[in-house]
PDB file of N, CA, C and O in Angstrom:
ATOM      1  N   MET A   1       0.574   0.863  36.717  1.00  0.00           N
ATOM      2  CA  MET A   1       1.325   1.869  35.661  1.00  0.00           C
ATOM      3  C   MET A   1       1.276   1.651  34.402  1.00  0.00           C
ATOM      4  O   MET A   1       1.202   2.590  33.610  1.00  0.00           O
ATOM      5  N   LEU A   2       1.313   0.269  33.974  1.00  0.00           N
ATOM      6  CA  LEU A   2       1.164   0.053  32.959  1.00  0.00           C
ATOM      7  C   LEU A   2      -0.220   0.042  32.184  1.00  0.00           C
ATOM      8  O   LEU A   2      -0.356   0.158  30.966  1.00  0.00           O
ATOM      9  N   ARG A   3      -1.266  -0.129  33.171  1.00  0.00           N
ATOM     10  CA  ARG A   3      -2.567   0.085  32.745  1.00  0.00           C
ATOM     11  C   ARG A   3      -2.567   1.475  32.209  1.00  0.00           C
ATOM     12  O   ARG A   3      -3.007   1.656  31.074  1.00  0.00           O
ATOM     13  N   ILE A   4      -2.017   2.700  33.071  1.00  0.00           N
ATOM     14  CA  ILE A   4      -2.020   4.071  32.158  1.00  0.00           C
ATOM     15  C   ILE A   4      -1.647   4.427  31.416  1.00  0.00           C
ATOM     16  O   ILE A   4      -2.116   5.355  30.756  1.00  0.00           O
ATOM     17  N   ALA A   5      -0.280   3.620  31.136  1.00  0.00           N
ATOM     18  CA  ALA A   5       0.225   3.671  29.735  1.00  0.00           C
ATOM     19  C   ALA A   5      -0.620   3.030  28.366  1.00  0.00           C
ATOM     20  O   ALA A   5      -0.666   3.554  27.254  1.00  0.00           O
ATOM     21  N   GLY A   6      -1.193   1.892  28.741  1.00  0.00           N
ATOM     22  CA  GLY A   6      -2.303   1.199  28.082  1.00  0.00           C
ATOM     23  C   GLY A   6      -3.279   2.331  27.428  1.00  0.00           C
ATOM     24  O   GLY A   6      -3.486   2.544  26.233  1.00  0.00           O
ATOM     25  N   ILE A   7      -3.762   2.924  28.455  1.00  0.00           N
ATOM     26  CA  ILE A   7      -4.961   3.521  28.139  1.00  0.00           C
ATOM     27  C   ILE A   7      -4.392   5.346  27.210  1.00  0.00           C
ATOM     28  O   ILE A   7      -5.054   6.062  26.459  1.00  0.00           O
ATOM     29  N   LEU A   8      -2.952   5.513  27.732  1.00  0.00           N
ATOM     30  CA  LEU A   8      -2.396   6.818  26.786  1.00  0.00           C
ATOM     31  C   LEU A   8      -2.098   6.204  25.454  1.00  0.00           C
ATOM     32  O   LEU A   8      -2.450   6.841  24.461  1.00  0.00           O
ATOM     33  N   LEU A   9      -1.466   4.991  25.290  1.00  0.00           N
ATOM     34  CA  LEU A   9      -1.322   4.685  23.973  1.00  0.00           C
ATOM     35  C   LEU A   9      -2.742   4.332  23.121  1.00  0.00           C
ATOM     36  O   LEU A   9      -2.778   4.636  21.929  1.00  0.00           O
ATOM     37  N   ALA A  10      -3.823   3.734  23.710  1.00  0.00           N
ATOM     38  CA  ALA A  10      -4.806   3.728  23.221  1.00  0.00           C
ATOM     39  C   ALA A  10      -5.597   5.063  22.743  1.00  0.00           C
ATOM     40  O   ALA A  10      -6.320   5.160  21.752  1.00  0.00           O
ATOM     41  N   GLY A  11      -5.298   6.011  23.640  1.00  0.00           N
ATOM     42  CA  GLY A  11      -5.838   7.368  23.192  1.00  0.00           C
ATOM     43  C   GLY A  11      -5.158   8.112  21.886  1.00  0.00           C
ATOM     44  O   GLY A  11      -5.715   8.793  21.025  1.00  0.00           O
ATOM     45  N   THR A  12      -3.753   7.754  22.027  1.00  0.00           N
ATOM     46  CA  THR A  12      -2.956   8.407  20.791  1.00  0.00           C
ATOM     47  C   THR A  12      -3.274   7.698  19.723  1.00  0.00           C
ATOM     48  O   THR A  12      -3.131   8.290  18.653  1.00  0.00           O
ATOM     49  N   GLY A  13      -3.722   6.439  19.679  1.00  0.00           N
ATOM     50  CA  GLY A  13      -4.266   5.618  18.527  1.00  0.00           C
ATOM     51  C   GLY A  13      -5.439   6.314  17.972  1.00  0.00           C
ATOM     52  O   GLY A  13      -5.568   6.591  16.780  1.00  0.00           O
ATOM     53  N   ALA A  14      -6.272   6.576  18.885  1.00  0.00           N
ATOM     54  CA  ALA A  14      -7.566   7.201  18.608  1.00  0.00           C
ATOM     55  C   ALA A  14      -7.415   8.267  17.895  1.00  0.00           C
ATOM     56  O   ALA A  14      -7.900   8.437  16.776  1.00  0.00           O
ATOM     57  N   ALA A  15      -6.589   9.203  18.637  1.00  0.00           N
ATOM     58  CA  ALA A  15      -6.386  10.330  18.106  1.00  0.00           C
ATOM     59  C   ALA A  15      -5.873  10.233  16.430  1.00  0.00           C
ATOM     60  O   ALA A  15      -6.009  11.200  15.681  1.00  0.00           O
ATOM     61  N   HIS A  16      -5.386   9.176  16.060  1.00  0.00           N
ATOM     62  CA  HIS A  16      -4.982   8.845  14.693  1.00  0.00           C
ATOM     63  C   HIS A  16      -6.012   9.321  13.841  1.00  0.00           C
ATOM     64  O   HIS A  16      -5.723  10.094  12.928  1.00  0.00           O
ATOM     65  N   PHE A  17      -7.520   8.843  14.088  1.00  0.00           N
ATOM     66  CA  PHE A  17      -8.450   8.575  13.488  1.00  0.00           C
ATOM     67  C   PHE A  17      -9.085  10.042  13.617  1.00  0.00           C
ATOM     68  O   PHE A  17      -9.766  10.418  12.663  1.00  0.00           O
ATOM     69  N   ALA A  18      -8.915  10.958  14.778  1.00  0.00           N
ATOM     70  CA  ALA A  18      -9.412  12.117  15.096  1.00  0.00           C
ATOM     71  C   ALA A  18      -8.739  13.456  14.400  1.00  0.00           C
ATOM     72  O   ALA A  18      -9.358  14.449  14.019  1.00  0.00           O
ATOM     73  N   ALA A  19      -7.616  13.280  14.345  1.00  0.00           N
ATOM     74  CA  ALA A  19      -6.843  14.305  13.607  1.00  0.00           C
ATOM     75  C   ALA A  19      -5.735  13.786  12.989  1.00  0.00           C
ATOM     76  O   ALA A  19      -4.608  13.988  13.443  1.00  0.00           O
ATOM     77  N   PRO A  20      -5.995  12.944  11.707  1.00  0.00           N
ATOM     78  CA  PRO A  20      -4.802  12.298  10.771  1.00  0.00           C
ATOM     79  C   PRO A  20      -3.766  13.225  10.648  1.00  0.00           C
ATOM     80  O   PRO A  20      -2.579  12.928  10.781  1.00  0.00           O
ATOM     81  N   GLN A  21      -4.240  14.474  10.366  1.00  0.00           N
ATOM     82  CA  GLN A  21      -3.105  15.471   9.821  1.00  0.00           C
ATOM     83  C   GLN A  21      -1.876  15.656  10.714  1.00  0.00           C
ATOM     84  O   GLN A  21      -0.763  15.905  10.250  1.00  0.00           O
ATOM     85  N   LEU A  22      -2.196  15.489  12.344  1.00  0.00           N
ATOM     86  CA  LEU A  22      -1.306  15.799  12.899  1.00  0.00           C
ATOM     87  C   LEU A  22      -0.161  14.450  12.871  1.00  0.00           C
ATOM     88  O   LEU A  22       1.044  14.632  13.043  1.00  0.00           O
ATOM     89  N   PHE A  23      -0.659  13.343  12.670  1.00  0.00           N
ATOM     90  CA  PHE A  23       0.347  12.287  12.543  1.00  0.00           C
ATOM     91  C   PHE A  23       0.931  11.969  11.168  1.00  0.00           C
ATOM     92  O   PHE A  23       1.808  11.106  11.202  1.00  0.00           O
ATOM     93  N   ASP A  24       0.665  12.432  10.064  1.00  0.00           N
ATOM     94  CA  ASP A  24       1.043  12.154   8.781  1.00  0.00           C
ATOM     95  C   ASP A  24       2.328  12.531   8.794  1.00  0.00           C
ATOM     96  O   ASP A  24       3.058  11.628   8.384  1.00  0.00           O
ATOM     97  N   PRO A  25       2.956  13.622   9.138  1.00  0.00           N
ATOM     98  CA  PRO A  25       4.457  13.963   9.145  1.00  0.00           C
ATOM     99  C   PRO A  25       5.256  12.975   9.688  1.00  0.00           C
ATOM    100  O   PRO A  25       6.358  12.794   9.171  1.00  0.00           O
ATOM    101  N   ILE A  26       4.912  12.292  10.641  1.00  0.00           N
ATOM    102  CA  ILE A  26       5.642  11.228  11.566  1.00  0.00           C
ATOM    103  C   ILE A  26       5.270   9.893  10.579  1.00  0.00           C
ATOM    104  O   ILE A  26       6.150   9.034  10.528  1.00  0.00           O
ATOM    105  N   SER A  27       4.358   9.719  10.000  1.00  0.00           N
ATOM    106  CA  SER A  27       4.370   8.176   9.283  1.00  0.00           C
ATOM    107  C   SER A  27       4.766   8.490   8.207  1.00  0.00           C
ATOM    108  O   SER A  27       5.119   7.510   7.550  1.00  0.00           O
ATOM    109  N   LYS A  28       4.927   9.897   7.462  1.00  0.00           N
ATOM    110  CA  LYS A  28       5.560   9.694   6.004  1.00  0.00           C
ATOM    111  C   LYS A  28       7.249   9.336   6.221  1.00  0.00           C
ATOM    112  O   LYS A  28       7.931   8.836   5.326  1.00  0.00           O
ATOM    113  N   ALA A  29       7.732   9.666   7.479  1.00  0.00           N
ATOM    114  CA  ALA A  29       9.060   9.069   7.568  1.00  0.00           C
ATOM    115  C   ALA A  29       9.376   8.048   7.274  1.00  0.00           C
ATOM    116  O   ALA A  29      10.435   7.796   6.699  1.00  0.00           O
ATOM    117  N   ALA A  30       8.219   6.939   7.720  1.00  0.00           N
ATOM    118  CA  ALA A  30       8.273   5.247   7.742  1.00  0.00           C
ATOM    119  C   ALA A  30       7.685   4.857   6.416  1.00  0.00           C
ATOM    120  O   ALA A  30       8.096   3.975   5.662  1.00  0.00           O
ATOM    121  N   PHE A  31       6.601   5.700   6.245  1.00  0.00           N
ATOM    122  CA  PHE A  31       5.871   5.402   4.665  1.00  0.00           C
ATOM    123  C   PHE A  31       5.361   6.491   3.957  1.00  0.00           C
ATOM    124  O   PHE A  31       4.249   7.010   4.058  1.00  0.00           O
ATOM    125  N   PRO A  32       6.509   6.846   3.062  1.00  0.00           N
ATOM    126  CA  PRO A  32       6.137   7.926   2.382  1.00  0.00           C
ATOM    127  C   PRO A  32       5.353   7.846   1.148  1.00  0.00           C
ATOM    128  O   PRO A  32       5.316   8.834   0.414  1.00  0.00           O
ATOM    129  N   GLU A  33       4.624   6.609   0.794  1.00  0.00           N
ATOM    130  CA  GLU A  33       3.821   6.233  -0.015  1.00  0.00           C
ATOM    131  C   GLU A  33       2.142   5.841   0.728  1.00  0.00           C
ATOM    132  O   GLU A  33       2.196   4.895   1.514  1.00  0.00           O
ATOM    133  N   ASN A  34       1.315   6.210   0.618  1.00  0.00           N
ATOM    134  CA  ASN A  34       0.016   5.838   0.896  1.00  0.00           C
ATOM    135  C   ASN A  34       0.098   6.294   2.511  1.00  0.00           C
ATOM    136  O   ASN A  34      -0.254   5.624   3.482  1.00  0.00           O
ATOM    137  N   THR A  35       0.675   7.652   2.492  1.00  0.00           N
ATOM    138  CA  THR A  35       0.967   7.877   4.289  1.00  0.00           C
ATOM    139  C   THR A  35      -0.109   7.801   5.020  1.00  0.00           C
ATOM    140  O   THR A  35      -0.061   7.244   6.117  1.00  0.00           O
ATOM    141  N   ARG A  36      -1.647   8.532   4.376  1.00  0.00           N
ATOM    142  CA  ARG A  36      -2.854   8.556   5.274  1.00  0.00           C
ATOM    143  C   ARG A  36      -3.192   7.103   5.405  1.00  0.00           C
ATOM    144  O   ARG A  36      -3.663   6.797   6.500  1.00  0.00           O
ATOM    145  N   GLN A  37      -3.062   6.197   4.581  1.00  0.00           N
ATOM    146  CA  GLN A  37      -3.558   4.872   5.211  1.00  0.00           C
ATOM    147  C   GLN A  37      -2.659   4.286   6.221  1.00  0.00           C
ATOM    148  O   GLN A  37      -3.134   3.593   7.120  1.00  0.00           O
ATOM    149  N   TRP A  38      -1.548   4.487   6.146  1.00  0.00           N
ATOM    150  CA  TRP A  38      -0.706   4.061   7.163  1.00  0.00           C
ATOM    151  C   TRP A  38      -0.660   4.720   8.580  1.00  0.00           C
ATOM    152  O   TRP A  38      -0.320   4.172   9.628  1.00  0.00           O
ATOM    153  N   THR A  39      -1.075   6.015   8.393  1.00  0.00           N
ATOM    154  CA  THR A  39      -1.488   6.673   9.312  1.00  0.00           C
ATOM    155  C   THR A  39      -2.804   6.092  10.287  1.00  0.00           C
ATOM    156  O   THR A  39      -2.842   6.055  11.517  1.00  0.00           O
ATOM    157  N   TYR A  40      -3.552   5.783   9.591  1.00  0.00           N
ATOM    158  CA  TYR A  40      -4.835   5.374   9.994  1.00  0.00           C
ATOM    159  C   TYR A  40      -4.305   3.658  10.573  1.00  0.00           C
ATOM    160  O   TYR A  40      -4.450   3.437  11.775  1.00  0.00           O
ATOM    161  N   ARG A  41      -3.831   2.751   9.857  1.00  0.00           N
ATOM    162  CA  ARG A  41      -3.441   1.506  10.292  1.00  0.00           C
ATOM    163  C   ARG A  41      -2.623   1.672  11.492  1.00  0.00           C
ATOM    164  O   ARG A  41      -2.797   0.858  12.398  1.00  0.00           O
ATOM    165  N   ASP A  42      -1.430   2.956  11.695  1.00  0.00           N
ATOM    166  CA  ASP A  42      -0.809   2.796  12.976  1.00  0.00           C
ATOM    167  C   ASP A  42      -1.751   2.960  14.027  1.00  0.00           C
ATOM    168  O   ASP A  42      -1.848   2.269  15.042  1.00  0.00           O
ATOM    169  N   GLY A  43      -2.596   4.167  13.612  1.00  0.00           N
ATOM    170  CA  GLY A  43      -3.545   4.580  14.663  1.00  0.00           C
ATOM    171  C   GLY A  43      -4.485   3.290  15.339  1.00  0.00           C
ATOM    172  O   GLY A  43      -4.923   3.259  16.490  1.00  0.00           O
ATOM    173  N   ALA A  44      -4.673   2.143  14.170  1.00  0.00           N
ATOM    174  CA  ALA A  44      -5.683   0.803  14.813  1.00  0.00           C
ATOM    175  C   ALA A  44      -4.642  -0.123  15.571  1.00  0.00           C
ATOM    176  O   ALA A  44      -4.963  -0.806  16.544  1.00  0.00           O
ATOM    177  N   LEU A  45      -3.533  -0.087  15.105  1.00  0.00           N
ATOM    178  CA  LEU A  45      -2.728  -0.986  15.872  1.00  0.00           C
ATOM    179  C   LEU A  45      -2.209  -0.637  17.350  1.00  0.00           C
ATOM    180  O   LEU A  45      -1.975  -1.390  18.295  1.00  0.00           O
ATOM    181  N   GLU A  46      -2.088   1.045  17.210  1.00  0.00           N
ATOM    182  CA  GLU A  46      -1.730   1.333  18.794  1.00  0.00           C
ATOM    183  C   GLU A  46      -3.036   1.741  19.663  1.00  0.00           C
ATOM    184  O   GLU A  46      -2.770   2.152  20.792  1.00  0.00           O
ATOM    185  N   LEU A  47      -4.218   1.698  19.358  1.00  0.00           N
ATOM    186  CA  LEU A  47      -5.344   1.280  20.043  1.00  0.00           C
ATOM    187  C   LEU A  47      -5.645   0.126  20.372  1.00  0.00           C
ATOM    188  O   LEU A  47      -6.194  -0.186  21.429  1.00  0.00           O
ATOM    189  N   ALA A  48      -5.234  -0.782  19.287  1.00  0.00           N
ATOM    190  CA  ALA A  48      -5.426  -2.293  19.943  1.00  0.00           C
ATOM    191  C   ALA A  48      -4.274  -2.667  20.866  1.00  0.00           C
ATOM    192  O   ALA A  48      -4.442  -3.646  21.594  1.00  0.00           O
ATOM    193  N   LEU A  49      -3.158  -2.020  20.919  1.00  0.00           N
ATOM    194  CA  LEU A  49      -2.071  -2.506  21.790  1.00  0.00           C
ATOM    195  C   LEU A  49      -2.395  -1.902  23.186  1.00  0.00           C
ATOM    196  O   LEU A  49      -2.391  -2.557  24.228  1.00  0.00           O
ATOM    197  N   GLY A  50      -2.667  -0.614  23.087  1.00  0.00           N
ATOM    198  CA  GLY A  50      -3.068   0.250  24.291  1.00  0.00           C
ATOM    199  C   GLY A  50      -3.923  -0.445  24.811  1.00  0.00           C
ATOM    200  O   GLY A  50      -3.662  -0.742  25.977  1.00  0.00           O
ATOM    201  N   LEU A  51      -5.281  -1.007  24.233  1.00  0.00           N
ATOM    202  CA  LEU A  51      -6.293  -1.614  25.064  1.00  0.00           C
ATOM    203  C   LEU A  51      -5.684  -2.974  25.586  1.00  0.00           C
ATOM    204  O   LEU A  51      -5.817  -3.357  26.748  1.00  0.00           O
ATOM    205  N   ALA A  52      -5.155  -3.508  24.827  1.00  0.00           N
ATOM    206  CA  ALA A  52      -4.772  -5.055  25.350  1.00  0.00           C
ATOM    207  C   ALA A  52      -3.772  -4.518  26.598  1.00  0.00           C
ATOM    208  O   ALA A  52      -3.720  -5.408  27.447  1.00  0.00           O
ATOM    209  N   MET A  53      -3.221  -3.722  26.860  1.00  0.00           N
ATOM    210  CA  MET A  53      -2.101  -3.307  27.682  1.00  0.00           C
ATOM    211  C   MET A  53      -2.656  -2.756  28.966  1.00  0.00           C
ATOM    212  O   MET A  53      -1.918  -2.482  29.912  1.00  0.00           O
ATOM    213  N   THR A  54      -4.095  -2.579  28.996  1.00  0.00           N
ATOM    214  CA  THR A  54      -5.017  -2.530  30.126  1.00  0.00           C
ATOM    215  C   THR A  54      -5.605  -3.657  31.143  1.00  0.00           C
ATOM    216  O   THR A  54      -6.172  -3.459  32.217  1.00  0.00           O
ATOM    217  N   SER A  55      -5.312  -4.896  30.505  1.00  0.00           N
ATOM    218  CA  SER A  55      -5.856  -5.718  31.036  1.00  0.00           C
ATOM    219  C   SER A  55      -4.702  -6.933  31.265  1.00  0.00           C
ATOM    220  O   SER A  55      -4.039  -7.438  30.359  1.00  0.00           O
ATOM    221  N   LYS A  56      -4.622  -7.299  32.788  1.00  0.00           N
ATOM    222  CA  LYS A  56      -3.428  -8.352  33.085  1.00  0.00           C
ATOM    223  C   LYS A  56      -3.407  -9.293  32.248  1.00  0.00           C
ATOM    224  O   LYS A  56      -2.340  -9.833  31.957  1.00  0.00           O
ATOM    225  N   LYS A  57      -4.777  -9.734  31.610  1.00  0.00           N
ATOM    226  CA  LYS A  57      -4.712 -11.020  30.916  1.00  0.00           C
ATOM    227  C   LYS A  57      -3.788 -11.165  29.508  1.00  0.00           C
ATOM    228  O   LYS A  57      -3.117 -12.122  29.125  1.00  0.00           O
ATOM    229  N   THR A  58      -3.984 -10.027  28.971  1.00  0.00           N
ATOM    230  CA  THR A  58      -3.404  -9.564  27.858  1.00  0.00           C
ATOM    231  C   THR A  58      -2.215  -8.749  27.668  1.00  0.00           C
ATOM    232  O   THR A  58      -1.678  -8.682  26.562  1.00  0.00           O
ATOM    233  N   ARG A  59      -1.658  -7.965  28.944  1.00  0.00           N
ATOM    234  CA  ARG A  59      -0.614  -7.631  28.870  1.00  0.00           C
ATOM    235  C   ARG A  59       0.610  -7.980  28.268  1.00  0.00           C
ATOM    236  O   ARG A  59       1.216  -7.309  27.433  1.00  0.00           O
ATOM    237  N   LEU A  60       0.941  -9.074  28.743  1.00  0.00           N
ATOM    238  CA  LEU A  60       2.346  -9.608  28.348  1.00  0.00           C
ATOM    239  C   LEU A  60       2.562  -9.472  26.628  1.00  0.00           C
ATOM    240  O   LEU A  60       3.556  -9.054  26.033  1.00  0.00           O
ATOM    241  N   LEU A  61       1.096 -10.046  25.991  1.00  0.00           N
ATOM    242  CA  LEU A  61       1.137  -9.914  24.626  1.00  0.00           C
ATOM    243  C   LEU A  61       1.188  -9.005  24.136  1.00  0.00           C
ATOM    244  O   LEU A  61       1.796  -8.980  23.066  1.00  0.00           O
ATOM    245  N   SER A  62       0.618  -7.853  24.620  1.00  0.00           N
ATOM    246  CA  SER A  62       0.582  -6.554  24.194  1.00  0.00           C
ATOM    247  C   SER A  62       2.101  -5.854  24.238  1.00  0.00           C
ATOM    248  O   SER A  62       2.613  -5.267  23.284  1.00  0.00           O
ATOM    249  N   LEU A  63       2.666  -6.031  25.462  1.00  0.00           N
ATOM    250  CA  LEU A  63       4.217  -5.557  25.868  1.00  0.00           C
ATOM    251  C   LEU A  63       5.108  -6.038  24.539  1.00  0.00           C
ATOM    252  O   LEU A  63       5.917  -5.329  23.941  1.00  0.00           O
ATOM    253  N   ALA A  64       4.776  -7.342  24.245  1.00  0.00           N
ATOM    254  CA  ALA A  64       5.838  -7.933  23.051  1.00  0.00           C
ATOM    255  C   ALA A  64       5.196  -7.257  21.938  1.00  0.00           C
ATOM    256  O   ALA A  64       6.056  -6.929  21.120  1.00  0.00           O
ATOM    257  N   GLY A  65       4.103  -6.939  21.605  1.00  0.00           N
ATOM    258  CA  GLY A  65       3.494  -6.339  20.554  1.00  0.00           C
ATOM    259  C   GLY A  65       3.945  -4.990  20.338  1.00  0.00           C
ATOM    260  O   GLY A  65       4.324  -4.627  19.224  1.00  0.00           O
ATOM    261  N   THR A  66       3.927  -4.216  21.348  1.00  0.00           N
ATOM    262  CA  THR A  66       4.365  -2.962  21.444  1.00  0.00           C
ATOM    263  C   THR A  66       6.061  -2.984  20.934  1.00  0.00           C
ATOM    264  O   THR A  66       6.395  -2.217  20.031  1.00  0.00           O
ATOM    265  N   ALA A  67       6.896  -3.737  21.453  1.00  0.00           N
ATOM    266  CA  ALA A  67       8.393  -3.659  21.264  1.00  0.00           C
ATOM    267  C   ALA A  67       8.475  -4.179  19.851  1.00  0.00           C
ATOM    268  O   ALA A  67       9.259  -3.708  19.027  1.00  0.00           O
ATOM    269  N   GLY A  68       7.592  -5.222  19.584  1.00  0.00           N
ATOM    270  CA  GLY A  68       7.463  -5.345  18.098  1.00  0.00           C
ATOM    271  C   GLY A  68       7.380  -4.347  16.793  1.00  0.00           C
ATOM    272  O   GLY A  68       8.063  -4.232  15.776  1.00  0.00           O
ATOM    273  N   TYR A  69       6.348  -3.756  17.250  1.00  0.00           N
ATOM    274  CA  TYR A  69       5.841  -2.423  16.388  1.00  0.00           C
ATOM    275  C   TYR A  69       7.269  -1.548  16.749  1.00  0.00           C
ATOM    276  O   TYR A  69       8.049  -1.377  15.812  1.00  0.00           O
ATOM    277  N   ALA A  70       7.583  -1.055  17.935  1.00  0.00           N
ATOM    278  CA  ALA A  70       8.422   0.103  17.660  1.00  0.00           C
ATOM    279  C   ALA A  70       9.800  -0.304  16.983  1.00  0.00           C
ATOM    280  O   ALA A  70      10.570   0.439  16.374  1.00  0.00           O
ATOM    281  N   TYR A  71       9.908  -1.486  17.201  1.00  0.00           N
ATOM    282  CA  TYR A  71      11.410  -1.928  16.097  1.00  0.00           C
ATOM    283  C   TYR A  71      10.903  -2.096  14.636  1.00  0.00           C
ATOM    284  O   TYR A  71      11.663  -1.985  13.673  1.00  0.00           O
ATOM    285  N   TRP A  72       9.746  -2.333  14.540  1.00  0.00           N
ATOM    286  CA  TRP A  72       9.525  -2.504  12.955  1.00  0.00           C
ATOM    287  C   TRP A  72       9.136  -1.253  12.336  1.00  0.00           C
ATOM    288  O   TRP A  72       8.924  -1.283  11.124  1.00  0.00           O
ATOM    289  N   LEU A  73       8.977   0.094  13.104  1.00  0.00           N
ATOM    290  CA  LEU A  73       8.652   1.482  12.893  1.00  0.00           C
ATOM    291  C   LEU A  73       9.687   1.970  12.601  1.00  0.00           C
ATOM    292  O   LEU A  73       9.792   2.650  11.581  1.00  0.00           O
ATOM    293  N   THR A  74      10.965   1.684  13.638  1.00  0.00           N
ATOM    294  CA  THR A  74      12.042   2.146  13.787  1.00  0.00           C
ATOM    295  C   THR A  74      12.839   1.904  12.344  1.00  0.00           C
ATOM    296  O   THR A  74      13.491   2.783  11.780  1.00  0.00           O
ATOM    297  N   SER A  75      12.650   0.466  11.828  1.00  0.00           N
ATOM    298  CA  SER A  75      13.461   0.008  10.766  1.00  0.00           C
ATOM    299  C   SER A  75      13.015   0.846   9.498  1.00  0.00           C
ATOM    300  O   SER A  75      13.697   1.519   8.725  1.00  0.00           O
ATOM    301  N   ARG A  76      11.739   0.609   9.527  1.00  0.00           N
ATOM    302  CA  ARG A  76      11.193   1.478   8.340  1.00  0.00           C
ATOM    303  C   ARG A  76      11.641   2.995   8.054  1.00  0.00           C
ATOM    304  O   ARG A  76      11.950   3.495   6.972  1.00  0.00           O
ATOM    305  N   VAL A  77      11.588   3.597   9.346  1.00  0.00           N
ATOM    306  CA  VAL A  77      12.369   5.337   9.026  1.00  0.00           C
ATOM    307  C   VAL A  77      13.537   4.832   8.698  1.00  0.00           C
ATOM    308  O   VAL A  77      13.654   5.034   7.490  1.00  0.00           O
ATOM    309  N   ARG A  78      14.777   4.109   9.230  1.00  0.00           N
ATOM    310  CA  ARG A  78      15.896   4.086   8.801  1.00  0.00           C
ATOM    311  C   ARG A  78      15.965   3.608   7.534  1.00  0.00           C
ATOM    312  O   ARG A  78      16.637   4.378   6.849  1.00  0.00           O
ATOM    313  N   ALA A  79      15.564   2.671   6.920  1.00  0.00           N
ATOM    314  CA  ALA A  79      15.393   2.033   5.730  1.00  0.00           C
ATOM    315  C   ALA A  79      14.854   3.307   4.510  1.00  0.00           C
ATOM    316  O   ALA A  79      15.121   3.240   3.310  1.00  0.00           O
ATOM    317  N   ASN A  80      14.175   4.256   5.069  1.00  0.00           N
ATOM    318  CA  ASN A  80      13.866   5.259   4.003  1.00  0.00           C
ATOM    319  C   ASN A  80      14.738   6.396   4.260  1.00  0.00           C
ATOM    320  O   ASN A  80      14.889   7.128   3.281  1.00  0.00           O
ATOM    321  N   ARG A  81      15.282   6.696   5.199  1.00  0.00           N
ATOM    322  CA  ARG A  81      16.503   7.597   5.397  1.00  0.00           C
ATOM    323  C   ARG A  81      17.733   6.973   4.292  1.00  0.00           C
ATOM    324  O   ARG A  81      18.422   7.715   3.592  1.00  0.00           O
ATOM    325  N   SER A  82      17.805   5.969   4.299  1.00  0.00           N
ATOM    326  CA  SER A  82      19.107   5.374   3.346  1.00  0.00           C
ATOM    327  C   SER A  82      18.628   5.316   2.142  1.00  0.00           C
ATOM    328  O   SER A  82      19.526   5.284   1.300  1.00  0.00           O
ATOM    329  N   GLU A  83      17.476   5.287   1.679  1.00  0.00           N
ATOM    330  CA  GLU A  83      17.143   5.717   0.376  1.00  0.00           C
ATOM    331  C   GLU A  83      16.876   6.744  -0.149  1.00  0.00           C
ATOM    332  O   GLU A  83      16.580   6.965  -1.324  1.00  0.00           O
ATOM    333  N   ALA A  84      17.016   7.758   1.133  1.00  0.00           N
ATOM    334  CA  ALA A  84      16.947   9.167   0.593  1.00  0.00           C
ATOM    335  C   ALA A  84      18.215   9.797  -0.136  1.00  0.00           C
ATOM    336  O   ALA A  84      18.166  10.945  -0.578  1.00  0.00           O
TER     337      ALA A  84
END
């Protein structure tokens, strides 16, 4: 199950490069400046975390990284909402 989740996360990360305009509105909520650069950065991170999740050797590290990434991204969105 986690292997499939990793493949899906990696696919989503790759999609950030194939169709960044689909992810820009989401990225803008967290990163109102340099949004496209952040879209690519987020895609690269999701691709790396997803690929790491597909291997038993790196799965725990990937899960920890994914949890940290989700927390960080959520905190960025909240911080930008309070500034608006």
